C-alpha positions as MATLAB code, in Angstrom:
seq = 'MKNYTLIGLIVMTLTGCIDYGPRSRATLEKSGFTDIQLTNESTWNECAKGEYGTSFRAKNPRGSIVEGVVCCGAQKSCTVRF';
ca = [
     -17.962  -66.535   24.827;
     -14.252  -66.389   25.626;
     -14.625  -62.782   26.777;
     -17.329  -63.748   29.294;
     -15.169  -66.536   30.678;
     -12.220  -64.190   31.076;
     -14.364  -61.522   32.733;
     -15.814  -64.118   35.116;
     -12.357  -65.333   36.085;
     -11.160  -61.782   36.713;
     -14.196  -61.006   38.887;
     -13.739  -64.218   40.891;
     -10.064  -63.435   41.444;
     -10.684  -59.876   42.558;
     -13.494  -60.837   44.927;
     -11.599  -63.697   46.535;
     -13.845  -66.470   45.229;
     -10.966  -68.727   44.267;
     -10.175  -71.492   46.733;
      -6.518  -71.196   47.768;
      -6.796  -74.160   50.163;
      -4.854  -76.600   47.960;
      -2.093  -74.040   47.354;
      -1.944  -73.208   51.071;
      -1.728  -76.874   52.060;
       0.980  -77.562   49.450;
       3.003  -74.577   50.697;
       2.833  -75.811   54.297;
       3.743  -79.373   53.321;
       6.759  -78.151   51.323;
       7.850  -76.214   54.412;
       7.792  -79.379   56.542;
       4.493  -78.894   58.408;
       2.321  -81.892   59.285;
      -1.147  -82.445   60.824;
      -2.362  -79.423   58.846;
      -5.815  -78.032   59.619;
      -7.003  -75.216   57.340;
      -9.753  -73.063   58.786;
     -10.543  -71.411   55.427;
     -11.041  -68.115   57.179;
     -10.304  -65.092   55.065;
      -7.778  -62.896   56.844;
      -7.461  -59.845   54.636;
      -5.749  -57.714   57.271;
      -2.769  -60.073   57.690;
      -1.847  -60.284   54.015;
      -0.628  -57.776   51.468;
      -3.028  -55.958   49.199;
      -4.312  -58.295   46.507;
      -3.577  -61.457   48.509;
      -5.968  -63.895   50.146;
      -5.183  -65.478   53.496;
      -6.075  -68.924   54.810;
      -5.646  -69.509   58.538;
      -4.089  -72.771   59.661;
      -3.033  -74.818   62.648;
      -0.274  -77.388   62.144;
       2.741  -79.132   63.625;
       6.003  -77.464   62.585;
       9.161  -79.414   61.678;
      10.296  -79.299   65.332;
       7.033  -80.889   66.505;
       5.392  -77.827   68.062;
       1.795  -76.870   67.278;
       1.661  -73.453   65.610;
      -1.032  -71.215   64.145;
      -0.641  -68.769   61.314;
      -1.793  -67.603   57.910;
      -0.790  -68.616   54.405;
      -1.078  -65.611   52.085;
      -1.496  -66.326   48.368;
      -1.938  -64.024   45.414;
      -3.401  -64.763   42.009;
      -0.076  -64.091   40.311;
       2.245  -64.569   43.320;
       3.547  -67.498   45.286;
       2.260  -68.227   48.785;
       3.914  -67.028   51.993;
       3.577  -68.531   55.496;
       3.090  -65.929   58.239;
       2.894  -66.342   62.005;
];
């Protein structure tokens, strides 16, 4: 049974079925962003191989509205990209 659970987790990770929304939001909040709106759009072409991207719109620490992508990997931390 443990083998099936592990295989399922690996398949979900490789196919992008894991929700990185909470990690993306936490990364933006730690960076000082407010009024965060995640679009949950997958943006594979803006992130490195093996990462999943979540598009966002938020207010940066200076008060300007910005749009970008938070790229997260299964075994890597998240990165904010504009």
